[in-house]
MIMAR-229674 format. One record per residue: residue number from 1; residue in three letters; y, x, z of N, C-alpha, C in turn. Coordinates in nm, 2 decimals, decimal comma, padded with zeros to 4 digits, always signed. Each point is the difference from the previous one (the first is absolute). Layout:
REM residues N
+-----+-----+--------+--------+--------+--------+--------+--------+--------+--------+--------+
:   i :  aa :    nyy :    nxx :    nzz :   cayy :   caxx :   cazz :    cyy :    cxx :    czz :
+-----+-----+--------+--------+--------+--------+--------+--------+--------+--------+--------+
: NUM : ALA :      Y :      X :      Z :      Y :      X :      Z :      Y :      X :      Z :
...
+-----+-----+--------+--------+--------+--------+--------+--------+--------+--------+--------+
//
This chain:
REM residues 179
+-----+-----+--------+--------+--------+--------+--------+--------+--------+--------+--------+
:   i :  aa :    nyy :    nxx :    nzz :   cayy :   caxx :   cazz :    cyy :    cxx :    czz :
+-----+-----+--------+--------+--------+--------+--------+--------+--------+--------+--------+
:   1 : MET : +10,46 : +09,71 : +08,16 : -00,08 : -00,16 : -00,02 : -00,09 : -00,01 : +00,10 :
:   2 : ALA : +00,00 : -00,12 : +00,05 : -00,10 : -00,05 : +00,10 : -00,15 : +00,01 : -00,07 :
:   3 : VAL : -00,10 : -00,01 : +00,06 : -00,15 : +00,04 : -00,07 : -00,03 : -00,16 : +00,03 :
:   4 : PRO : -00,01 : -00,05 : -00,12 : -00,12 : -00,20 : +00,11 : -00,07 : +00,04 : +00,02 :
:   5 : ARG : -00,01 : -00,09 : +00,11 : -00,10 : +00,03 : +00,11 : -00,12 : -00,13 : -00,06 :
:   6 : LEU : -00,13 : +00,07 : -00,01 : -00,17 : -00,13 : -00,02 : -00,05 : -00,03 : +00,09 :
:   7 : SER : +00,02 : -00,10 : -00,05 : -00,10 : -00,13 : +00,14 : -00,10 : +00,02 : -00,02 :
:   8 : LEU : -00,07 : +00,00 : +00,13 : -00,12 : +00,00 : +00,03 : -00,07 : -00,08 : -00,01 :
:   9 : GLN : +00,04 : -00,12 : -00,03 : -00,14 : -00,08 : -00,06 : +00,05 : +00,00 : -00,22 :
:  10 : LYS : -00,15 : -00,03 : -00,03 : -00,02 : +00,04 : -00,12 : +00,05 : -00,12 : -00,07 :
:  11 : LYS : +00,13 : +00,02 : -00,06 : +00,11 : -00,09 : -00,06 : +00,12 : +00,06 : -00,07 :
:  12 : ARG : +00,04 : -00,04 : -00,09 : +00,13 : +00,04 : -00,08 : +00,14 : +00,01 : +00,12 :
:  13 : GLN : +00,05 : +00,06 : -00,05 : +00,13 : +00,02 : +00,13 : +00,05 : -00,06 : -00,10 :
:  14 : ASN : +00,08 : +00,02 : -00,10 : +00,08 : -00,12 : -00,09 : -00,07 : -00,07 : -00,09 :
:  15 : PRO : +00,02 : -00,13 : +00,03 : -00,11 : -00,08 : -00,14 : +00,07 : +00,04 : -00,09 :
:  16 : LYS : +00,10 : +00,01 : -00,10 : +00,03 : +00,04 : -00,11 : +00,00 : +00,11 : -00,03 :
:  17 : SER : -00,02 : +00,10 : +00,07 : -00,05 : +00,16 : -00,07 : -00,13 : -00,01 : -00,01 :
:  18 : PRO : -00,03 : +00,08 : -00,14 : -00,11 : +00,00 : -00,05 : -00,09 : +00,09 : +00,06 :
:  19 : VAL : +00,07 : +00,11 : +00,05 : -00,09 : +00,10 : +00,09 : -00,05 : -00,08 : +00,15 :
:  20 : ASP : -00,14 : +00,06 : +00,01 : -00,04 : -00,05 : +00,12 : +00,00 : +00,11 : +00,06 :
:  21 : LEU : +00,07 : -00,02 : +00,11 : +00,00 : +00,12 : +00,14 : -00,04 : -00,03 : +00,10 :
:  22 : ARG : -00,13 : -00,07 : -00,01 : -00,10 : +00,01 : +00,14 : +00,01 : +00,13 : +00,04 :
:  23 : SER : -00,03 : -00,03 : +00,10 : -00,06 : +00,14 : +00,09 : -00,12 : +00,02 : -00,02 :
:  24 : THR : -00,02 : +00,13 : -00,01 : -00,18 : +00,04 : -00,01 : -00,02 : -00,02 : +00,13 :
:  25 : THR : -00,16 : -00,04 : +00,00 : -00,07 : -00,01 : +00,14 : -00,15 : +00,16 : -00,05 :
:  26 : ALA : +00,04 : +00,05 : -00,09 : -00,13 : +00,07 : -00,02 : -00,01 : +00,15 : +00,08 :
:  27 : LEU : -00,08 : +00,08 : -00,01 : +00,01 : +00,11 : +00,08 : +00,04 : +00,09 : -00,09 :
:  28 : VAL : +00,10 : +00,10 : +00,11 : +00,06 : +00,16 : -00,09 : -00,07 : +00,10 : +00,07 :
:  29 : THR : -00,03 : +00,09 : -00,07 : -00,08 : +00,12 : -00,01 : +00,08 : +00,12 : -00,03 :
:  30 : LEU : +00,05 : +00,06 : +00,12 : +00,07 : +00,12 : -00,06 : -00,09 : +00,17 : +00,06 :
:  31 : THR : -00,02 : +00,06 : -00,08 : -00,08 : +00,15 : +00,05 : +00,10 : +00,09 : -00,04 :
:  32 : PRO : +00,03 : +00,10 : +00,02 : +00,09 : +00,14 : -00,03 : -00,05 : -00,01 : -00,16 :
:  33 : THR : -00,02 : -00,05 : -00,08 : +00,00 : -00,01 : -00,14 : -00,05 : -00,06 : -00,09 :
:  34 : ARG : +00,03 : -00,16 : +00,09 : -00,04 : -00,13 : -00,08 : +00,10 : -00,14 : +00,09 :
:  35 : PHE : +00,06 : -00,07 : -00,09 : +00,04 : -00,10 : +00,04 : -00,02 : -00,10 : -00,04 :
:  36 : ALA : -00,08 : -00,13 : +00,04 : -00,09 : -00,12 : -00,10 : +00,05 : -00,10 : +00,12 :
:  37 : PHE : +00,04 : -00,12 : -00,09 : +00,08 : -00,12 : +00,01 : -00,01 : -00,09 : -00,06 :
:  38 : GLU : +00,06 : -00,15 : +00,05 : -00,03 : -00,11 : -00,07 : +00,16 : -00,02 : -00,01 :
:  39 : LEU : +00,08 : -00,09 : -00,12 : +00,12 : +00,05 : -00,01 : -00,03 : -00,20 : -00,08 :
:  40 : PRO : +00,13 : -00,04 : +00,00 : +00,02 : -00,15 : -00,13 : -00,01 : -00,01 : -00,11 :
:  41 : LEU : -00,03 : -00,06 : -00,09 : +00,03 : +00,03 : -00,13 : +00,13 : +00,08 : -00,03 :
:  42 : PRO : +00,04 : +00,04 : -00,09 : +00,14 : +00,04 : -00,03 : +00,03 : -00,14 : -00,15 :
:  43 : PRO : +00,12 : -00,04 : +00,02 : +00,07 : -00,09 : -00,11 : -00,07 : +00,04 : -00,12 :
:  44 : SER : +00,03 : -00,08 : -00,11 : -00,01 : +00,03 : -00,11 : +00,07 : +00,08 : -00,11 :
:  45 : ILE : -00,02 : +00,03 : -00,08 : +00,06 : +00,13 : -00,06 : +00,15 : -00,09 : -00,04 :
:  46 : ASN : -00,04 : -00,17 : -00,02 : +00,11 : -00,03 : -00,09 : +00,11 : -00,05 : +00,08 :
:  47 : SER : -00,07 : +00,03 : +00,20 : +00,12 : -00,05 : +00,06 : +00,03 : +00,13 : +00,10 :
:  48 : GLN : -00,02 : +00,11 : -00,02 : +00,00 : +00,13 : +00,05 : +00,15 : +00,05 : -00,02 :
:  49 : TYR : +00,04 : +00,03 : -00,12 : +00,17 : +00,00 : -00,08 : +00,09 : -00,10 : -00,06 :
:  50 : ALA : +00,10 : +00,04 : +00,05 : +00,09 : -00,10 : -00,09 : +00,09 : +00,13 : -00,11 :
:  51 : THR : +00,05 : -00,06 : -00,03 : +00,12 : +00,05 : -00,15 : +00,13 : -00,07 : +00,10 :
:  52 : VAL : +00,08 : +00,09 : +00,01 : +00,13 : +00,00 : +00,05 : +00,10 : +00,10 : -00,06 :
:  53 : ASN : +00,12 : -00,05 : -00,11 : +00,06 : +00,06 : -00,08 : -00,05 : +00,08 : -00,03 :
:  54 : GLY : -00,13 : -00,03 : -00,09 : -00,06 : +00,11 : -00,13 : -00,12 : +00,09 : +00,07 :
:  55 : ARG : -00,02 : +00,01 : +00,15 : -00,03 : +00,08 : +00,03 : -00,14 : -00,06 : +00,09 :
:  56 : ARG : -00,14 : +00,05 : +00,00 : -00,10 : +00,01 : +00,09 : -00,01 : -00,01 : +00,16 :
:  57 : VAL : +00,03 : -00,11 : +00,05 : -00,03 : +00,05 : +00,19 : -00,03 : -00,11 : +00,07 :
:  58 : LEU : -00,08 : +00,07 : +00,11 : -00,06 : -00,04 : +00,08 : +00,03 : -00,18 : +00,08 :
:  59 : SER : -00,12 : -00,07 : -00,07 : +00,11 : -00,16 : +00,01 : -00,04 : +00,02 : +00,15 :
:  60 : SER : +00,10 : -00,11 : +00,10 : -00,03 : -00,03 : +00,10 : -00,16 : -00,07 : +00,11 :
:  61 : THR : -00,06 : -00,03 : -00,11 : -00,19 : -00,03 : -00,01 : -00,05 : +00,14 : +00,05 :
:  62 : GLY : +00,09 : +00,10 : -00,09 : -00,10 : +00,11 : +00,02 : +00,07 : +00,12 : +00,11 :
:  63 : ARG : +00,11 : -00,08 : +00,02 : +00,04 : +00,13 : +00,15 : -00,09 : -00,06 : +00,13 :
:  64 : ARG : +00,07 : -00,16 : +00,00 : -00,10 : -00,02 : +00,10 : -00,16 : +00,02 : +00,05 :
:  65 : TYR : -00,05 : -00,01 : -00,13 : -00,16 : +00,08 : -00,03 : +00,05 : +00,13 : +00,08 :
:  66 : LYS : +00,06 : +00,08 : -00,04 : -00,01 : +00,18 : +00,03 : +00,01 : -00,05 : +00,13 :
:  67 : ALA : +00,11 : -00,10 : +00,08 : +00,04 : +00,10 : +00,14 : -00,13 : -00,11 : +00,06 :
:  68 : ALA : -00,08 : -00,09 : -00,04 : -00,11 : -00,05 : +00,08 : -00,10 : +00,10 : +00,01 :
:  69 : ILE : -00,03 : +00,05 : -00,07 : -00,10 : +00,15 : -00,04 : +00,03 : +00,10 : +00,10 :
:  70 : ALA : +00,12 : +00,03 : -00,02 : +00,06 : +00,11 : +00,06 : -00,02 : +00,00 : +00,17 :
:  71 : GLN : +00,05 : -00,16 : +00,04 : -00,07 : -00,07 : +00,15 : -00,12 : +00,01 : +00,04 :
:  72 : ILE : -00,06 : -00,01 : -00,08 : -00,16 : -00,03 : +00,05 : -00,06 : +00,17 : -00,04 :
:  73 : LEU : +00,04 : +00,07 : -00,09 : -00,05 : +00,15 : +00,02 : +00,05 : +00,02 : +00,14 :
:  74 : LEU : +00,12 : +00,00 : +00,01 : +00,06 : +00,10 : +00,09 : -00,06 : -00,06 : +00,13 :
:  75 : GLY : +00,01 : -00,11 : +00,04 : -00,10 : -00,02 : +00,13 : -00,11 : +00,01 : -00,02 :
:  76 : ALA : -00,09 : +00,04 : -00,10 : -00,12 : +00,04 : +00,04 : +00,01 : +00,18 : +00,00 :
:  77 : LEU : +00,07 : +00,02 : -00,07 : +00,01 : +00,17 : +00,06 : +00,01 : +00,02 : +00,14 :
:  78 : ALA : +00,15 : -00,06 : +00,07 : +00,06 : -00,02 : +00,09 : -00,12 : +00,02 : +00,13 :
:  79 : GLN : -00,12 : -00,06 : -00,04 : -00,12 : -00,04 : +00,12 : -00,13 : +00,11 : -00,03 :
:  80 : SER : -00,01 : +00,06 : -00,10 : -00,06 : +00,11 : -00,02 : +00,03 : +00,17 : +00,06 :
:  81 : PRO : -00,10 : +00,02 : +00,08 : +00,02 : +00,14 : +00,02 : -00,02 : +00,10 : -00,13 :
:  82 : ASN : -00,06 : -00,02 : -00,09 : +00,00 : +00,09 : -00,14 : +00,12 : -00,02 : -00,08 :
:  83 : ARG : +00,16 : -00,04 : +00,08 : +00,09 : -00,02 : -00,08 : +00,01 : +00,11 : -00,09 :
:  84 : ALA : +00,08 : +00,08 : +00,13 : +00,09 : +00,14 : -00,05 : -00,15 : +00,10 : -00,09 :
:  85 : THR : -00,10 : +00,03 : -00,01 : -00,06 : +00,05 : +00,00 : -00,02 : -00,03 : -00,16 :
:  86 : PHE : +00,00 : -00,16 : -00,06 : -00,02 : -00,04 : -00,14 : +00,14 : +00,02 : -00,03 :
:  87 : LEU : +00,11 : -00,07 : +00,06 : +00,13 : +00,03 : -00,07 : +00,02 : +00,17 : -00,01 :
:  88 : ASN : -00,10 : +00,07 : +00,02 : +00,07 : +00,17 : -00,02 : -00,09 : +00,03 : -00,11 :
:  89 : ALA : -00,15 : -00,03 : +00,02 : -00,05 : +00,03 : -00,14 : +00,04 : -00,11 : -00,10 :
:  90 : ALA : +00,07 : -00,10 : +00,01 : +00,04 : -00,05 : -00,11 : +00,05 : +00,00 : -00,11 :
:  91 : GLN : +00,15 : +00,12 : +00,11 : +00,10 : +00,06 : -00,06 : -00,06 : +00,11 : -00,04 :
:  92 : SER : -00,10 : +00,07 : -00,02 : +00,00 : +00,12 : -00,01 : -00,16 : +00,01 : -00,09 :
:  93 : HIS : -00,07 : -00,10 : -00,02 : -00,06 : -00,02 : -00,08 : -00,02 : -00,12 : -00,13 :
:  94 : TYR : -00,08 : +00,03 : -00,10 : +00,00 : -00,07 : -00,14 : -00,04 : -00,14 : +00,06 :
:  95 : LEU : -00,02 : -00,12 : -00,01 : -00,04 : -00,11 : +00,03 : -00,09 : -00,10 : -00,10 :
:  96 : ALA : -00,05 : -00,08 : +00,05 : -00,11 : -00,08 : -00,09 : +00,02 : -00,16 : +00,05 :
:  97 : LEU : +00,07 : -00,05 : -00,09 : -00,01 : -00,18 : +00,06 : -00,13 : -00,08 : -00,10 :
:  98 : SER : +00,00 : -00,05 : +00,09 : -00,12 : -00,12 : -00,03 : +00,04 : -00,15 : +00,05 :
:  99 : ILE : -00,02 : -00,06 : -00,10 : +00,07 : -00,15 : -00,03 : -00,13 : -00,06 : +00,01 :
: 100 : HIS : +00,00 : -00,09 : +00,05 : -00,12 : -00,13 : -00,02 : +00,09 : -00,15 : +00,04 :
: 101 : PHE : +00,00 : -00,04 : -00,16 : +00,13 : -00,14 : -00,02 : -00,14 : -00,07 : +00,03 :
: 102 : TYR : +00,01 : -00,13 : +00,12 : -00,05 : -00,13 : +00,02 : +00,06 : -00,10 : -00,07 :
: 103 : PHE : -00,03 : -00,08 : -00,14 : +00,12 : -00,11 : -00,02 : -00,11 : -00,12 : +00,00 :
: 104 : PRO : +00,07 : -00,10 : +00,07 : +00,00 : -00,18 : -00,08 : -00,09 : +00,01 : -00,10 :
: 105 : THR : +00,06 : +00,05 : -00,10 : -00,09 : -00,04 : -00,14 : +00,03 : +00,15 : -00,06 :
: 106 : LEU : -00,14 : +00,03 : -00,11 : +00,01 : +00,15 : -00,06 : +00,10 : +00,01 : -00,13 :
: 107 : LEU : +00,03 : -00,15 : -00,07 : +00,02 : +00,03 : -00,09 : +00,17 : -00,02 : -00,02 :
: 108 : ARG : +00,10 : -00,05 : +00,17 : +00,15 : -00,05 : -00,05 : +00,06 : +00,14 : -00,02 :
: 109 : ARG : -00,06 : +00,15 : +00,10 : +00,10 : +00,10 : +00,00 : -00,10 : +00,15 : -00,02 :
: 110 : ASP : +00,13 : +00,01 : -00,05 : -00,09 : +00,19 : -00,07 : -00,04 : +00,09 : +00,11 :
: 111 : LEU : -00,08 : +00,08 : +00,02 : -00,02 : +00,07 : +00,09 : +00,15 : +00,13 : +00,04 :
: 112 : ASP : +00,05 : +00,01 : -00,12 : +00,07 : +00,12 : +00,04 : +00,14 : -00,06 : +00,03 :
: 113 : GLY : +00,00 : -00,13 : +00,01 : +00,15 : -00,03 : +00,03 : +00,04 : +00,01 : +00,10 :
: 114 : GLY : -00,05 : -00,01 : +00,13 : +00,05 : +00,05 : +00,11 : -00,03 : +00,09 : +00,04 :
: 115 : LEU : -00,02 : +00,09 : -00,05 : -00,05 : +00,15 : +00,08 : +00,14 : +00,07 : +00,00 :
: 116 : LYS : +00,09 : +00,03 : -00,09 : +00,19 : +00,05 : +00,02 : +00,04 : -00,06 : +00,16 :
: 117 : ILE : +00,02 : -00,07 : -00,03 : +00,05 : -00,09 : +00,14 : -00,08 : +00,06 : +00,13 :
: 118 : ALA : -00,15 : -00,05 : -00,02 : -00,04 : +00,04 : +00,13 : -00,03 : +00,13 : +00,02 :
: 119 : GLN : -00,01 : +00,10 : -00,12 : -00,02 : +00,15 : +00,05 : +00,15 : +00,05 : +00,03 :
: 120 : ASP : +00,12 : -00,08 : -00,04 : +00,16 : +00,04 : +00,06 : +00,02 : -00,09 : +00,10 :
: 121 : ALA : -00,03 : -00,06 : +00,08 : -00,03 : -00,05 : +00,10 : -00,08 : +00,08 : +00,08 :
: 122 : LEU : -00,10 : +00,04 : +00,00 : -00,05 : +00,06 : +00,09 : +00,01 : +00,17 : -00,01 :
: 123 : CYS : +00,06 : +00,02 : -00,04 : +00,07 : +00,16 : -00,02 : +00,10 : +00,00 : +00,06 :
: 124 : GLU : +00,08 : -00,11 : -00,02 : +00,18 : -00,01 : +00,06 : -00,01 : -00,02 : +00,15 :
: 125 : ALA : -00,08 : -00,07 : +00,02 : -00,11 : -00,04 : +00,14 : +00,04 : +00,12 : +00,09 :
: 126 : MET : -00,10 : +00,09 : -00,07 : -00,05 : +00,15 : +00,10 : +00,12 : +00,12 : -00,05 :
: 127 : GLY : +00,08 : -00,01 : -00,07 : +00,06 : +00,09 : -00,03 : -00,08 : +00,08 : -00,07 :
: 128 : ILE : -00,07 : -00,02 : -00,10 : -00,06 : +00,10 : -00,09 : +00,03 : -00,03 : -00,14 :
: 129 : ASN : +00,03 : +00,08 : -00,07 : +00,04 : +00,03 : -00,14 : -00,12 : -00,06 : -00,07 :
: 130 : ASP : +00,03 : -00,10 : -00,07 : -00,13 : -00,02 : -00,11 : -00,09 : +00,05 : -00,10 :
: 131 : ASN : +00,13 : +00,15 : -00,02 : -00,01 : +00,07 : -00,13 : -00,16 : +00,07 : +00,04 :
: 132 : ARG : -00,01 : +00,01 : +00,17 : -00,14 : +00,06 : +00,06 : -00,11 : -00,05 : -00,02 :
: 133 : ILE : -00,04 : -00,12 : -00,04 : -00,12 : -00,09 : -00,06 : +00,00 : +00,05 : -00,18 :
: 134 : VAL : -00,15 : +00,10 : +00,04 : -00,03 : +00,04 : -00,13 : -00,13 : -00,11 : -00,03 :
: 135 : GLU : -00,08 : -00,10 : +00,08 : -00,07 : -00,04 : -00,08 : -00,05 : -00,14 : +00,09 :
: 136 : ILE : +00,01 : -00,06 : -00,10 : -00,02 : -00,19 : +00,03 : -00,15 : -00,06 : -00,07 :
: 137 : HIS : +00,01 : -00,10 : +00,11 : -00,14 : -00,05 : -00,02 : +00,05 : -00,19 : +00,00 :
: 138 : LEU : -00,04 : -00,02 : -00,10 : +00,02 : -00,17 : +00,01 : -00,03 : -00,10 : -00,01 :
: 139 : TYR : -00,08 : -00,11 : +00,06 : -00,10 : -00,10 : +00,01 : +00,06 : -00,13 : +00,00 :
: 140 : LYS : -00,07 : -00,10 : -00,05 : +00,04 : -00,14 : -00,04 : -00,13 : -00,09 : +00,06 :
: 141 : SER : +00,04 : -00,05 : +00,08 : -00,14 : -00,11 : +00,04 : +00,05 : -00,14 : +00,02 :
: 142 : LEU : -00,06 : -00,09 : +00,05 : +00,01 : -00,18 : +00,04 : -00,01 : +00,00 : +00,12 :
: 143 : ASP : +00,13 : -00,08 : +00,05 : -00,06 : -00,01 : +00,17 : +00,08 : -00,12 : -00,01 :
: 144 : ARG : -00,03 : -00,14 : -00,02 : +00,11 : -00,09 : +00,01 : +00,04 : -00,04 : +00,13 :
: 145 : GLU : -00,07 : +00,05 : +00,09 : +00,06 : -00,05 : +00,17 : +00,09 : +00,07 : +00,05 :
: 146 : SER : -00,04 : +00,13 : -00,05 : +00,08 : +00,11 : +00,12 : +00,06 : +00,09 : -00,13 :
: 147 : PRO : +00,07 : -00,02 : -00,08 : +00,09 : +00,09 : -00,13 : +00,09 : +00,13 : +00,08 :
: 148 : ARG : +00,01 : +00,12 : -00,03 : +00,01 : +00,09 : +00,06 : -00,03 : +00,10 : -00,08 :
: 149 : LEU : +00,04 : +00,15 : +00,02 : +00,00 : +00,10 : +00,00 : -00,08 : +00,12 : +00,07 :
: 150 : ASP : -00,09 : +00,06 : +00,02 : -00,05 : +00,09 : +00,08 : +00,06 : +00,13 : -00,10 :
: 151 : CYS : +00,01 : +00,12 : +00,09 : +00,11 : +00,09 : +00,00 : -00,10 : +00,14 : +00,09 :
: 152 : ALA : +00,00 : +00,13 : -00,11 : +00,01 : +00,09 : +00,11 : +00,07 : +00,10 : -00,09 :
: 153 : LEU : +00,07 : +00,09 : +00,09 : +00,07 : +00,13 : -00,05 : -00,07 : +00,09 : +00,09 :
: 154 : SER : -00,05 : +00,14 : -00,13 : -00,07 : +00,07 : +00,10 : +00,06 : +00,12 : -00,05 :
: 155 : THR : -00,02 : +00,17 : +00,05 : +00,04 : +00,10 : -00,01 : -00,13 : +00,06 : -00,13 :
: 156 : THR : +00,07 : +00,02 : -00,06 : -00,08 : +00,13 : -00,08 : +00,02 : +00,16 : +00,01 :
: 157 : SER : +00,03 : +00,05 : -00,10 : -00,04 : +00,13 : +00,06 : +00,17 : +00,02 : -00,02 :
: 158 : PRO : +00,04 : +00,11 : +00,08 : +00,15 : +00,07 : +00,04 : +00,10 : +00,00 : -00,12 :
: 159 : ALA : +00,10 : -00,02 : +00,03 : +00,08 : +00,01 : -00,14 : +00,03 : +00,14 : -00,01 :
: 160 : PRO : +00,03 : +00,08 : -00,07 : +00,07 : +00,14 : -00,02 : +00,12 : +00,02 : +00,04 :
: 161 : ILE : +00,05 : +00,11 : +00,08 : +00,12 : +00,04 : +00,04 : +00,05 : +00,04 : -00,06 :
: 162 : ARG : +00,13 : -00,03 : -00,06 : +00,05 : -00,01 : -00,08 : +00,14 : +00,13 : +00,01 :
: 163 : SER : -00,01 : +00,10 : -00,11 : +00,07 : +00,14 : +00,05 : +00,19 : -00,04 : -00,03 :
: 164 : SER : +00,05 : +00,08 : +00,08 : +00,12 : -00,07 : -00,07 : +00,09 : +00,09 : -00,14 :
: 165 : GLN : -00,08 : +00,15 : -00,03 : +00,01 : +00,07 : -00,14 : -00,12 : -00,06 : -00,10 :
: 166 : PRO : +00,05 : -00,03 : -00,14 : -00,14 : -00,10 : -00,08 : -00,07 : +00,10 : -00,04 :
: 167 : SER : -00,11 : -00,04 : -00,07 : -00,08 : +00,09 : -00,01 : +00,01 : +00,09 : -00,13 :
: 168 : ARG : -00,03 : +00,14 : -00,04 : +00,01 : +00,04 : -00,08 : -00,12 : +00,00 : -00,17 :
: 169 : SER : -00,10 : -00,09 : +00,14 : -00,09 : -00,02 : -00,13 : +00,03 : -00,11 : -00,08 :
: 170 : ARG : +00,07 : -00,06 : +00,04 : +00,02 : -00,16 : -00,09 : +00,09 : -00,01 : -00,12 :
: 171 : ARG : -00,07 : -00,04 : -00,06 : +00,12 : -00,04 : -00,13 : +00,06 : -00,05 : -00,05 :
: 172 : PRO : +00,12 : -00,04 : -00,03 : +00,10 : -00,12 : +00,03 : -00,06 : -00,12 : -00,12 :
: 173 : LEU : +00,06 : -00,15 : +00,06 : -00,09 : -00,05 : -00,05 : +00,07 : -00,06 : -00,16 :
: 174 : ASN : +00,12 : +00,09 : +00,01 : +00,07 : -00,04 : -00,12 : +00,01 : +00,09 : -00,12 :
: 175 : ARG : -00,07 : +00,11 : +00,01 : +00,04 : +00,11 : -00,11 : -00,08 : -00,06 : -00,07 :
: 176 : ARG : +00,00 : +00,07 : -00,16 : -00,02 : -00,04 : -00,13 : -00,12 : +00,02 : -00,09 :
: 177 : ILE : -00,05 : -00,04 : -00,02 : -00,15 : +00,02 : -00,08 : +00,01 : +00,07 : -00,15 :
: 178 : ARG : +00,01 : +00,10 : +00,01 : -00,01 : +00,13 : -00,18 : -00,10 : -00,09 : -00,08 :
: 179 : LEU : +00,02 : -00,06 : -00,12 : -00,09 : -00,06 : -00,10 : -00,04 : +00,11 : -00,09 :
+-----+-----+--------+--------+--------+--------+--------+--------+--------+--------+--------+
//
């Protein structure tokens, strides 16, 4: 599947599309333990998913958003000398995600409506399983002139190494409780 190209101008790529796929001009910061960047706002929760044959699936709007995010993030990663160090740390540590939404109006959208698609797009673009995220910080602010989301992904403590044999000290989860 071809990744849509983002225009370099601050305008919509497709005027009929509810997703604003503007390119971002903000600074990207990538250290060995932290990746911070600016992204366009995700589509509203009502346009992220569609029901097809009784199943909820990602809509074409949601797929376009995820593809645009992948293009932005992979471009930013490709230009950083800390790319390999950060990606290795992200694969072996727990992660903390901080998202600051800047909406054109505060009462039209919920704070958590864009979390899942932004988290999925970010993790998929970098090849990281989103179950590594153990801490999330969400913020909502007003910015009528430049709606966006500022995002930071940081490594926290190293994830424990899984052994191939189950631990003997672990109790079965489905044991019966005697009364």
